[in-house]
BAZA-172894 format. One record per residue (C-alpha): residue number from 1; y negated, z, x; residue in one letter. Coordinates in Angstrom, 1 decimal, padded with zeros to 4 digits. Each point is the difference from the previous one (the first is absolute). Layout:
<pts>
num;v;w;u;residu
NUM;Y;Z;X;a
...
</pts>
This chain:
<pts>
num;v;w;u;residu
1;-022.0;-013.4;058.8;m
2;-000.8;000.2;003.7;l
3;-003.9;-000.6;-000.9;l
4;000.2;002.9;-002.6;l
5;001.4;002.4;002.9;k
6;-002.4;-001.3;002.4;l
7;-002.8;000.7;-002.3;l
8;001.7;003.8;-000.6;i
9;000.1;000.3;004.0;f
10;-003.7;-000.9;000.0;v
11;-001.2;002.6;-002.5;v
12;002.4;002.8;001.3;a
13;-001.3;-000.5;003.7;i
14;-002.4;002.8;-000.1;p
15;002.6;002.4;-001.4;w
16;002.8;-000.6;002.4;l
17;002.1;003.0;000.7;p
18;000.9;002.0;003.2;a
19;-002.9;-001.4;002.3;q
20;-003.5;-001.0;-001.4;e
21;-001.1;-003.7;000.9;v
22;-003.6;000.5;001.3;n
23;-002.4;-001.0;-002.9;l
24;-001.8;-002.7;001.8;q
25;003.4;-001.8;000.8;c
26;001.2;000.5;-003.7;a
27;-003.3;-001.5;-001.4;n
28;000.0;-002.9;002.5;d
29;003.7;-000.9;-000.8;v
30;-000.4;000.2;-003.8;i
31;-003.1;-002.2;000.3;r
32;002.0;-002.5;002.2;t
33;002.6;-000.3;-002.4;i
34;-002.0;-000.4;-002.9;e
35;-002.3;-002.5;001.3;e
36;003.1;-002.0;001.0;a
37;001.8;000.3;-003.6;l
38;-003.0;-000.1;-002.1;l
39;-002.8;-001.9;001.7;q
40;001.9;-002.0;002.3;r
41;-002.4;000.8;003.2;s
42;000.9;-002.0;002.9;p
43;-000.3;002.7;002.3;w
44;002.3;002.3;-001.9;a
45;002.6;-002.6;-000.3;l
46;-000.1;-000.6;003.6;r
47;000.9;003.9;000.6;m
48;003.0;-000.4;-002.2;i
49;000.9;-003.4;001.4;d
50;000.0;001.2;003.7;a
51;002.3;002.8;-001.3;t
52;003.8;-000.4;000.6;t
53;001.8;-001.5;-002.9;k
54;003.7;000.7;-000.3;f
55;001.6;-002.2;002.7;p
56;002.9;-002.5;000.0;d
57;002.7;000.2;002.6;g
58;000.7;003.9;-000.6;i
59;003.7;-000.6;000.7;y
60;-000.9;-001.8;003.3;y
61;-001.9;003.2;001.2;g
62;-003.4;-001.3;-000.9;n
63;-001.5;003.8;-000.4;w
64;-003.1;-000.5;002.3;d
65;-002.6;-001.6;-002.4;l
66;-003.3;-000.6;001.6;f
67;-002.4;-000.8;-003.0;g
68;-003.0;-001.9;001.0;h
69;-001.9;001.6;002.9;w
70;-003.1;-002.3;000.0;g
71;-000.6;-000.2;-003.8;e
72;000.1;003.8;-000.6;c
73;-002.4;000.7;002.9;l
74;-002.5;-002.5;-001.3;s
75;000.0;001.5;-003.5;v
76;-003.5;001.4;-001.2;s
77;-001.0;000.6;-003.6;s
78;-003.2;-001.6;-001.3;n
79;-002.1;003.1;000.4;d
80;001.9;000.7;003.5;e
81;001.0;003.3;-001.0;m
82;003.6;-000.6;000.3;i
83;001.4;-001.6;003.3;k
84;003.6;-000.8;000.4;g
85;002.4;002.1;002.2;q
86;003.3;-001.3;001.4;f
87;002.8;002.8;000.1;c
88;003.3;-000.3;000.8;r
89;002.5;002.0;-002.1;v
90;003.7;001.3;000.7;t
91;002.0;000.1;-003.2;l
92;002.7;002.6;000.7;v
93;002.8;-000.3;-002.9;g
94;000.4;-003.9;-000.1;l
95;002.7;-000.2;002.6;t
96;002.8;-000.5;-002.7;n
97;-001.2;-003.4;-000.4;l
98;002.7;-001.0;002.4;t
99;003.2;001.6;001.1;s
100;-000.2;002.9;002.2;s
101;002.3;-001.7;002.4;n
102;-002.8;-002.9;000.6;e
103;-002.5;002.6;000.3;i
104;001.5;001.7;002.9;h
105;000.8;-003.4;001.6;h
106;-003.4;-000.9;000.2;l
107;-001.0;-001.2;003.4;p
108;-002.0;003.0;002.0;r
109;-003.5;-001.4;000.9;a
110;000.4;002.3;003.1;d
111;003.0;001.5;001.4;p
112;-001.8;003.1;000.8;r
113;-000.8;000.7;-003.8;v
114;002.9;000.7;-002.2;a
115;000.2;-001.3;-003.6;v
116;-001.6;002.6;-002.2;s
117;-000.7;000.0;-003.8;e
118;-003.7;-001.2;000.6;s
119;001.4;-003.0;002.2;a
120;002.1;-001.3;-002.9;v
121;-002.6;000.9;-002.9;a
122;-001.9;-002.5;-001.8;l
123;-003.5;-000.7;001.6;k
124;-002.7;-001.6;-002.3;a
125;-003.7;-000.6;000.4;s
126;-002.4;001.1;-002.8;i
127;-003.9;-001.0;-000.1;c
128;-001.8;003.0;-001.5;v
129;-003.9;001.0;000.0;p
130;-001.0;001.3;003.3;a
131;-000.9;003.4;-001.5;s
132;003.8;001.0;-000.3;c
133;001.3;002.2;002.7;k
134;003.7;-000.6;001.2;p
135;001.0;003.0;-002.2;i
136;-001.4;-001.6;-003.1;d
137;001.7;-003.3;000.7;v
138;003.2;002.1;000.2;s
139;-000.3;001.5;-003.1;i
140;-001.2;-003.1;-001.8;l
141;002.9;-002.2;001.1;v
142;002.6;002.7;-000.8;s
143;-001.6;000.7;-003.5;g
144;-000.2;-003.7;-000.4;l
145;004.0;-000.3;000.6;f
146;000.3;003.2;-002.2;l
147;-001.5;-001.8;-003.0;f
148;001.6;-003.4;000.3;l
149;003.5;000.8;001.2;t
150;000.5;003.8;-001.1;p
151;003.6;-000.4;001.0;g
152;-000.6;-001.2;003.5;l
153;-001.4;003.2;002.1;p
154;-002.0;-001.5;002.5;v
155;-002.2;002.0;002.7;v
156;-003.1;-001.9;001.6;a
157;-001.1;001.0;003.6;r
158;-003.3;-001.1;001.4;v
159;-001.2;000.6;003.8;k
160;-003.8;000.3;000.3;e
161;000.6;-002.2;003.2;e
162;001.4;-002.7;-002.5;e
163;-002.9;-000.3;-002.3;c
164;-002.8;-002.5;000.9;f
165;-003.4;-001.0;-001.0;t
166;-002.1;-002.9;001.2;l
167;-001.8;002.3;002.3;e
168;003.2;002.1;001.3;t
169;002.1;-003.2;000.6;a
170;-002.5;-001.1;002.8;s
171;-001.3;003.2;001.3;p
172;-002.9;-000.1;002.4;p
173;000.6;000.5;003.6;l
174;000.2;003.5;001.2;e
175;-001.4;001.4;003.1;t
176;003.0;-000.2;002.5;w
177;000.6;-003.5;-001.4;s
178;-003.5;-001.1;001.1;i
179;000.8;002.0;003.5;v
180;003.0;-002.1;000.4;f
181;-001.7;-003.5;-000.8;l
182;-002.7;001.0;002.2;a
183;002.3;000.9;002.7;t
184;001.8;-003.2;-000.4;s
185;-003.0;-002.0;000.0;g
186;-001.4;001.8;003.0;f
187;003.3;-000.8;002.0;i
188;-000.3;-003.7;-001.2;f
189;-003.8;-000.3;001.3;i
190;001.1;001.4;003.3;v
191;002.7;-002.4;000.3;l
192;-002.1;-002.8;-001.2;l
193;-002.7;000.8;002.5;v
194;002.8;000.1;003.0;v
195;001.3;-003.2;-001.3;t
196;-003.2;-001.8;000.1;i
197;-000.8;001.3;003.5;a
198;003.3;-001.2;001.0;d
199;-000.6;-003.6;-001.2;i
200;-003.3;000.1;001.9;f
201;001.7;001.2;003.1;g
202;-001.7;003.6;-000.2;r
203;001.4;003.1;000.1;g
204;002.4;002.0;002.4;n
205;003.9;-000.1;000.1;k
206;000.5;002.6;-002.7;l
207;-002.4;-001.9;-002.5;m
208;001.8;-003.2;000.7;k
209;003.3;001.6;-000.7;s
210;-001.4;001.3;-003.3;l
211;-001.1;-003.4;-001.0;s
212;001.4;-001.6;-002.9;a
213;000.2;-003.3;001.9;v
214;002.3;001.9;002.4;t
215;002.0;001.7;-002.6;t
216;000.7;-003.4;-001.7;t
217;000.8;-001.9;003.3;r
218;002.4;002.7;000.6;q
219;001.5;000.1;-003.7;l
220;000.5;-003.8;-000.1;l
221;001.5;-000.2;003.9;n
222;003.3;-001.8;-001.1;t
223;001.6;000.4;003.4;k
224;003.4;001.9;-000.5;t
225;002.3;001.2;003.0;g
226;003.7;000.8;000.0;s
227;-000.5;002.3;-002.7;l
228;-001.7;-002.0;-002.6;g
229;002.8;000.5;-002.6;c
230;-001.6;003.4;-000.4;i
231;-003.0;-001.7;-001.6;n
232;002.5;-001.7;-002.6;g
233;001.7;003.4;-000.7;l
234;-003.3;001.8;-000.7;k
235;-001.4;-002.4;-002.4;v
236;003.0;-000.8;-001.8;l
237;000.6;003.7;-000.3;s
238;-003.6;000.6;-001.3;m
239;000.5;-002.9;-002.6;l
240;003.4;001.7;-001.1;w
241;-001.9;003.5;-000.5;v
242;-002.7;-001.9;-002.1;v
243;002.3;-001.7;-002.2;l
244;002.1;003.1;-000.5;g
245;-003.4;001.8;-001.2;h
246;-000.9;-003.0;-002.2;k
247;003.3;000.2;-001.6;y
248;-000.4;003.6;-000.9;q
249;-003.7;-000.8;-001.3;s
250;000.7;-003.0;-001.9;m
251;003.3;001.2;-001.6;a
252;-000.6;003.7;-000.6;l
253;-003.7;000.5;-000.7;f
254;-001.4;-001.0;-003.4;g
255;002.8;-002.4;-001.0;n
256;000.8;-001.1;-003.2;a
257;003.8;-000.6;000.8;n
258;001.3;002.9;002.1;p
259;003.4;000.1;-001.7;l
260;000.4;-003.8;000.9;q
261;-000.6;000.9;003.8;v
262;003.2;001.9;000.0;i
263;002.5;-002.8;000.0;p
264;-002.2;-001.7;002.8;y
265;000.6;003.4;002.2;l
266;003.7;-000.2;-000.2;r
267;-000.1;-003.6;001.5;q
268;001.7;-000.7;003.3;t
269;-003.4;-001.7;001.4;m
270;-002.2;002.9;-001.2;f
271;001.5;002.0;002.8;t
272;-002.5;-001.9;002.2;i
273;-002.8;002.0;-001.9;i
274;001.7;003.3;-000.6;s
275;001.0;000.0;003.8;n
276;-003.7;-000.8;001.1;a
277;-000.2;003.3;001.6;y
278;001.9;-001.7;002.7;l
279;-003.1;-001.8;001.1;s
280;-001.2;003.7;001.0;v
281;003.0;000.5;002.1;d
282;-000.7;-003.3;001.7;s
283;-003.5;001.6;000.9;f
284;001.7;003.0;001.3;f
285;002.4;-001.8;002.2;f
286;-003.3;-002.2;001.3;i
287;-001.8;002.9;000.6;g
288;002.8;001.9;001.9;g
289;000.5;-003.2;002.1;f
290;-003.6;-000.8;000.8;l
291;-000.8;003.7;000.9;l
292;003.0;000.3;002.4;a
293;-000.6;-003.3;001.6;r
294;-003.7;000.8;000.7;s
295;001.0;003.4;001.3;f
296;002.5;-001.3;002.4;f
297;-002.4;-003.0;001.2;a
298;-002.7;002.8;000.5;a
299;002.2;002.4;001.6;a
300;000.6;-002.5;003.0;r
301;-003.8;-000.1;000.4;r
302;-001.2;003.6;-000.3;q
303;001.2;003.3;-000.9;s
304;000.4;001.0;-003.8;f
305;-003.2;001.7;-001.4;d
306;001.5;001.9;-003.2;v
307;-003.5;001.0;-001.1;l
308;-001.5;-003.4;000.2;k
309;003.4;-001.3;-001.7;f
310;-000.6;002.5;-002.9;y
311;-003.8;-000.4;-000.3;l
312;000.1;-003.6;000.2;y
313;002.6;-000.6;-002.6;r
314;-001.6;002.5;-002.4;y
315;-003.6;-001.4;000.1;l
316;001.5;-003.6;-000.2;r
317;001.7;000.5;-003.3;l
318;-001.9;002.8;-001.5;t
319;-003.5;-001.6;000.1;v
320;000.8;-002.8;-002.4;p
321;002.2;002.2;-002.0;l
322;-002.7;002.4;-000.4;a
323;-002.6;-002.8;-001.2;v
324;002.5;-000.9;-002.5;m
325;000.3;003.5;-001.2;v
326;-003.8;000.2;-000.2;a
327;000.0;-003.1;-002.1;f
328;002.4;001.5;-002.4;y
329;-002.1;002.9;-000.2;l
330;-003.3;-001.9;-000.8;t
331;-000.2;-003.9;-000.7;v
332;003.4;-000.6;-001.4;l
333;-000.8;001.4;-003.5;n
334;-002.6;-002.6;-000.2;h
335;002.0;-003.1;000.6;l
336;000.8;-000.7;-003.6;g
337;000.8;001.5;-003.3;n
338;002.7;-000.5;-002.6;g
339;002.4;001.7;-002.4;p
340;002.4;000.9;002.8;y
341;-002.7;000.7;002.6;w
342;000.3;003.8;-000.1;y
343;003.9;000.2;-000.1;t
344;000.1;-002.4;003.0;l
345;-003.3;000.5;002.1;m
346;-001.3;003.5;-001.2;g
347;003.3;002.0;-000.6;q
348;002.3;-001.6;002.6;r
349;-002.6;-000.8;002.9;m
350;-003.4;001.6;-000.4;i
351;001.3;003.5;-001.3;s
352;002.7;000.0;002.7;t
353;-002.5;-000.2;002.8;c
354;-002.4;002.5;-001.5;q
355;002.9;002.5;000.2;q
356;002.0;-001.0;003.2;n
357;-002.2;-001.9;002.3;w
358;000.7;002.0;002.9;w
359;003.9;-000.5;-000.3;q
360;-000.6;-003.8;000.9;v
361;-002.1;000.7;003.1;l
362;002.2;002.7;001.2;a
363;002.9;-002.4;-000.7;y
364;002.1;002.6;-001.9;v
365;000.0;-001.9;-003.3;n
366;003.7;-000.9;000.3;n
367;000.8;003.6;-000.2;y
368;-002.5;001.7;-002.0;i
369;-001.6;-001.1;-003.3;g
370;002.4;-003.0;-000.5;i
371;-000.8;-000.1;-003.9;d
372;-003.6;-000.4;000.7;k
373;-000.5;-002.1;003.2;q
374;-003.3;-001.1;001.0;c
375;000.1;-003.7;001.1;v
376;003.5;000.3;-000.9;e
377;001.2;-002.7;002.1;q
378;-001.1;002.0;003.2;s
379;003.4;002.0;-000.2;w
380;000.9;-002.8;002.2;y
381;-002.7;000.8;002.5;t
382;000.9;003.9;000.0;s
383;003.5;-001.0;001.1;v
384;-001.0;-002.5;002.7;d
385;-002.5;002.6;001.2;m
386;002.4;002.9;000.2;q
387;002.7;-002.5;001.7;l
388;-002.5;-001.0;002.7;a
389;-001.3;003.4;000.3;l
390;003.8;001.1;000.8;l
391;001.1;-003.3;002.0;s
392;-001.1;001.3;003.5;p
393;002.9;002.7;-000.4;l
394;002.2;-003.2;000.1;l
395;-002.0;-002.4;002.1;l
396;-000.6;002.1;002.8;l
397;004.0;000.9;000.5;p
398;000.6;-003.8;-000.4;l
399;-002.4;-000.6;002.7;l
400;000.8;002.6;002.6;y
401;003.7;000.5;-000.9;s
402;001.5;-003.1;-001.8;p
403;003.5;001.4;-000.4;r
404;-001.1;003.3;-001.6;a
405;-002.8;-001.8;-002.2;g
406;002.4;-002.4;-001.4;l
407;002.5;002.7;-001.0;q
408;-002.9;001.7;-001.6;l
409;-001.2;-003.1;-001.7;a
410;003.4;-000.6;-001.7;f
411;000.5;003.5;-000.8;l
412;-003.4;-000.2;-002.1;l
413;001.2;-003.3;-001.3;l
414;003.3;001.5;-001.5;a
415;-001.9;002.9;-001.4;l
416;-002.5;-002.2;-001.8;s
417;002.8;-002.1;-001.5;c
418;002.2;003.3;-000.8;i
419;-003.1;002.0;-001.6;l
420;-000.7;-002.5;-002.9;p
421;003.5;-000.7;-000.8;g
422;000.9;003.8;-000.1;v
423;-003.0;000.7;-002.2;i
424;000.9;-002.9;-002.4;t
425;003.6;001.1;-000.2;y
426;-000.8;003.6;-000.7;l
427;-002.8;-000.6;-002.4;n
428;001.9;-002.9;-001.7;n
429;-002.8;-002.3;000.4;y
430;000.2;-003.9;-000.6;p
431;000.5;-002.8;002.8;w
432;-003.7;-000.5;000.3;g
433;-003.2;-000.1;-001.9;v
434;001.6;-000.5;-003.5;d
435;-002.5;000.1;-003.1;i
436;002.7;-000.6;-002.5;l
437;002.3;002.9;000.4;s
438;-000.9;003.4;-001.8;d
439;002.5;002.2;001.6;y
440;-002.1;001.3;002.9;f
441;-003.9;001.1;000.4;n
442;-001.9;-002.8;001.5;p
443;-002.8;002.3;001.4;l
444;002.8;002.1;002.0;e
445;001.7;-003.2;001.2;y
446;-003.2;-001.1;001.5;v
447;-000.7;003.4;001.4;r
448;003.4;000.4;001.6;d
449;000.7;-003.6;000.9;i
450;-002.8;-002.3;-000.5;g
451;-002.9;001.5;002.0;l
452;001.2;002.5;002.7;p
453;-000.2;-000.9;003.7;t
454;003.5;001.3;000.7;h
455;001.4;-002.6;-002.6;t
456;-002.1;-003.0;001.1;r
457;000.3;000.0;003.6;a
458;003.0;-002.2;000.4;t
459;-001.8;-003.1;000.5;p
460;-002.7;001.3;002.3;y
461;002.7;001.4;002.3;l
462;001.9;-003.4;000.0;v
463;-003.4;-001.6;001.0;g
464;-000.6;002.6;003.0;v
465;003.7;-000.6;001.2;i
466;-000.4;-003.8;-000.1;l
467;-003.4;000.2;002.0;a
468;001.8;002.1;002.6;f
469;003.0;-002.4;000.2;f
470;-002.4;-003.0;000.2;m
471;-001.6;001.2;003.0;q
472;003.2;000.1;001.6;e
473;001.8;-003.0;-001.2;h
474;-000.4;-003.3;-001.1;t
475;002.3;-002.5;-001.7;a
476;000.6;-001.8;003.1;k
477;000.9;003.3;002.1;s
478;002.6;001.1;-002.4;i
479;001.5;-003.6;-000.5;g
480;-000.7;-000.6;-003.6;i
481;001.4;-003.6;-000.7;s
482;-000.6;-002.2;-002.8;k
483;003.2;001.3;-001.9;k
484;-000.9;003.6;000.4;i
485;-003.5;-001.0;-001.2;a
486;001.5;-001.4;-003.1;l
487;002.0;003.2;-000.5;l
488;-003.3;002.0;000.3;g
489;-001.8;-002.2;-002.4;w
490;002.9;000.2;-002.4;t
491;000.0;004.0;000.3;f
492;-003.7;000.0;-000.5;s
493;-000.1;-002.1;-003.1;t
494;003.0;001.9;-001.4;g
495;-001.3;003.1;000.5;a
496;-003.4;-000.6;-001.5;c
497;001.3;-001.8;-003.0;l
498;002.6;002.8;-000.6;s
499;-002.5;002.8;000.2;v
500;-002.3;-002.0;-002.8;i
501;002.6;-001.0;-002.3;f
502;002.9;002.6;000.1;t
503;-002.1;002.5;-001.7;v
504;000.5;-002.1;-003.3;v
505;003.3;001.4;-000.5;i
506;-001.7;003.1;-001.1;s
507;-002.2;-002.0;-002.4;f
508;002.8;-000.7;-002.4;k
509;-000.3;001.5;-003.4;e
510;003.6;001.2;000.1;d
511;-000.5;001.6;003.5;y
512;001.4;003.3;000.5;v
513;-002.0;001.9;002.6;p
514;002.0;000.6;003.3;d
515;-001.6;002.4;002.5;p
516;002.3;-001.1;002.7;i
517;-000.9;-003.7;-000.2;a
518;-003.9;001.1;-000.7;a
519;000.2;002.1;003.1;g
520;001.6;-002.6;002.3;f
521;-002.5;-002.4;-001.0;y
522;-003.0;002.2;000.3;a
523;001.0;001.0;003.4;g
524;001.0;-003.3;001.5;l
525;-002.2;-002.6;-001.7;h
526;-003.2;000.7;002.1;k
527;002.3;-000.2;003.1;l
528;001.2;-003.5;-001.1;g
529;-003.4;-001.4;-000.7;w
530;-001.4;001.3;003.2;s
531;003.0;-001.4;002.1;l
532;-000.7;-003.3;-001.8;g
533;-003.5;-000.1;000.9;l
534;000.8;001.0;003.5;a
535;002.1;-002.8;000.6;w
536;-002.8;-002.4;-001.4;i
537;-002.5;001.2;002.3;v
538;002.5;000.0;003.2;f
539;001.1;-003.3;-000.9;a
540;-003.5;-001.5;-000.6;c
541;-001.4;001.6;003.3;a
542;002.9;-001.3;002.0;n
543;-000.3;-003.9;-001.1;g
544;003.1;000.5;-002.6;l
545;-002.3;000.2;-003.1;g
546;000.0;-003.9;-000.7;g
547;-001.4;-000.9;-003.4;p
548;-000.3;003.9;-000.9;v
549;-002.5;000.3;003.0;n
550;-001.6;-002.9;-000.6;a
551;-000.9;001.2;-003.7;i
552;-000.6;003.8;001.0;l
553;-002.3;-001.2;003.1;s
554;-002.0;-002.3;-002.0;w
555;-003.4;000.4;001.6;r
556;-002.0;000.5;-003.2;h
557;001.9;003.2;-000.6;f
558;-001.9;001.3;002.9;q
559;-003.4;000.8;-001.7;p
560;001.6;001.2;-003.1;l
561;002.3;002.2;002.0;s
562;-003.2;001.6;001.4;a
563;-001.1;000.8;-003.6;l
564;003.2;001.8;-001.0;t
565;-001.0;003.6;000.2;y
566;-003.4;-000.8;-001.8;s
567;002.0;-002.1;-002.7;a
568;002.4;003.1;-000.6;y
569;-002.8;002.2;-000.4;l
570;-002.0;-002.1;-002.3;t
571;002.8;-002.1;-002.0;h
572;000.6;002.9;-002.6;l
573;-003.4;000.1;-001.0;v
574;-000.4;-003.6;-000.7;v
575;003.4;000.2;-001.9;i
576;-000.8;003.1;-002.1;t
577;-003.8;-001.0;-000.7;a
578;001.2;-003.2;-001.5;l
579;002.6;001.6;-002.1;a
580;-002.6;002.8;-001.0;g
581;-002.6;-002.4;-000.9;s
582;002.4;-001.8;-002.4;r
583;-001.3;-000.2;-003.7;k
584;003.0;-001.4;-001.5;v
585;003.6;000.8;000.4;p
586;002.1;-001.9;002.7;n
587;003.3;-001.8;-001.2;y
588;002.1;000.5;003.2;a
589;002.2;-003.0;001.2;s
590;001.1;-000.8;003.5;n
591;-002.1;-003.4;000.0;f
592;-003.4;001.7;-000.8;d
593;000.7;002.9;002.4;t
594;000.8;-002.2;003.0;v
595;-003.2;-002.2;-001.3;h
596;-002.2;003.1;000.1;a
597;001.3;001.0;003.1;f
598;-001.1;-003.2;001.9;f
599;-003.3;000.3;-001.9;g
600;-000.3;003.6;001.6;d
601;000.5;-001.0;003.7;i
602;-003.3;-001.5;000.5;p
603;-001.8;003.3;-001.2;f
604;002.4;002.0;001.5;i
605;-000.7;-001.5;003.4;f
606;-003.8;-000.3;-000.5;a
607;-000.1;003.6;-000.8;a
608;002.0;000.7;003.5;s
609;-002.5;-002.3;001.8;c
610;-002.9;002.6;-001.3;i
611;001.8;002.9;001.3;l
612;001.1;-001.7;003.2;y
613;-003.5;-001.2;001.0;y
614;-001.9;002.8;-001.2;l
615;002.5;002.9;001.3;v
616;003.3;-000.8;001.5;e
617;-001.3;-002.5;002.5;a
618;-003.1;001.9;001.3;p
619;002.3;003.3;000.1;v
620;002.3;-001.7;002.4;m
621;-002.9;-001.4;002.2;v
622;-001.6;003.3;000.3;l
623;003.3;001.9;000.9;l
624;000.9;-002.5;002.4;r
625;-003.7;000.4;001.6;y
626;000.2;003.7;000.0;l
627;003.5;000.3;001.3;f
628;-000.5;-002.6;002.8;k
629;-003.3;001.6;000.9;k
630;001.9;003.4;000.1;e
631;002.6;-001.5;002.2;g
632;-002.4;-001.7;002.3;a
633;-001.8;003.7;000.3;a
634;003.4;001.6;000.9;r
635;000.7;-002.6;002.7;a
636;-003.5;000.5;001.4;k
637;000.5;003.5;000.3;a
638;003.1;-000.3;001.7;g
639;-001.3;-002.0;002.5;k
640;-002.8;002.1;000.9;s
641;002.4;003.1;000.5;v
</pts>
């Protein structure tokens, strides 16, 4: 019966109603099916074999069907008149395969993307002749379902960007990609030349500073001072960021069992992953602390130059970031291919940079275009830059009028806690990042709570206040005994663990949203986390850290700590490129995800080393050289006067 229907469909192809399939496509499809059924031609059988079959695991959410990428693209008829073309097809109308409750509790791949009809529709892969256009494929697949299952109305949607032939799957390098690679090669050659000159004892001071030998020597310098714990905090926070993004990638993209993931998300220990954004708060705390500490130290030696401060920081952070933007716009699309490549790379990374690259370099993408962010993790650099640009308004009062400065600091700290709490309460938002609840709009939550500087400033302000406090006081000067230190560690541990695990209350299936409780958590959890970190830094710097300081100040964290900015900029490319290149569905499990996480770490730090050696380190050397030269010129001019 099924064979008869298929033969009828083949005969009916040229006369499909509504829109017409182009004649060449129709003839090629008919020939392919005829040769497969009647002549058993291997090439035609491979084309059908590469097409999605009705899957198992439908009730487990296995709605993302990959087909066979390589087999389809390699298809060629004996006379080479028909070539294989791999197309992704979204089948709308099959969502009743599971209950609507399960559909709307599907994990959200990205909290900035709300669940939509297409997000829960079945996605299949079909191998068709290369002569067929996306509209042809859409008509053919819709018509096929109409013939085979007349009682199940299905609409097939096909995007041009999701159809690939052997040629388009690996496109040739375009002009700007060649320019990017040529520029990178030129920088590499320059650094190689100065490195060889340094090895043979040639070159001036600047050339020696740019040498890879000097960079490596500085990078591998494992001497740590009293604040060696900062290195450990930076590295562990960076690993936490990677782990969170790896779980997002492995569990939610091209996954054969997404509905099975839901019970995992409700487990208490999973809050370590769902609260991974606290790692970014750790970076804000460290950033505020180090900036304020260096400011107060420099202020004792010379007057504060606002213009120099702004210019140095902007160039220091922007040049590596601009290189990543250029990389996204040029070479990134050539790193791989696969059924998910367009969704994860083309649509999520490349297209967004083509539209909104300027928002990244202007450091405003945490307020503008949040649903289409170029280098999406760069929202953190925008918040950090905005806080740094505003920091002199607090640092100068702390320097010249400490009492007034502290009053201002605590006022700002109070506001930074009140604002997210009030916004959460008024909008009935969840406690934190929640991909299970459907009573709120995730895009609005991210816009109002997740990304704005005024809701993320708490850890930064705590870091600034700690730096101010530590320049005036030590544990010895304020008489902290071992008993008090024990209380400090108890508070720090309790605060950090409470912040991580308390949110599990809101993950229970029978939880009734409570805007008051959510508001309190949203307003105070960053403060609790930051105060816990503040004690760790203070205690470790004053000899009260014990084994915690021994771990965080481990000398091998020093080189990895220097790479954290480059690692932050590159890690998502590595993770997403691996996911986008996947040719078969992933089966989500904690073991596989953690295993893949440890496998990604070497690649991420290898990519960060490339960015660090070619861009970040040379930029820091040139900026130090230029600003020191400017300072020397000013000093000489002052003496001549």
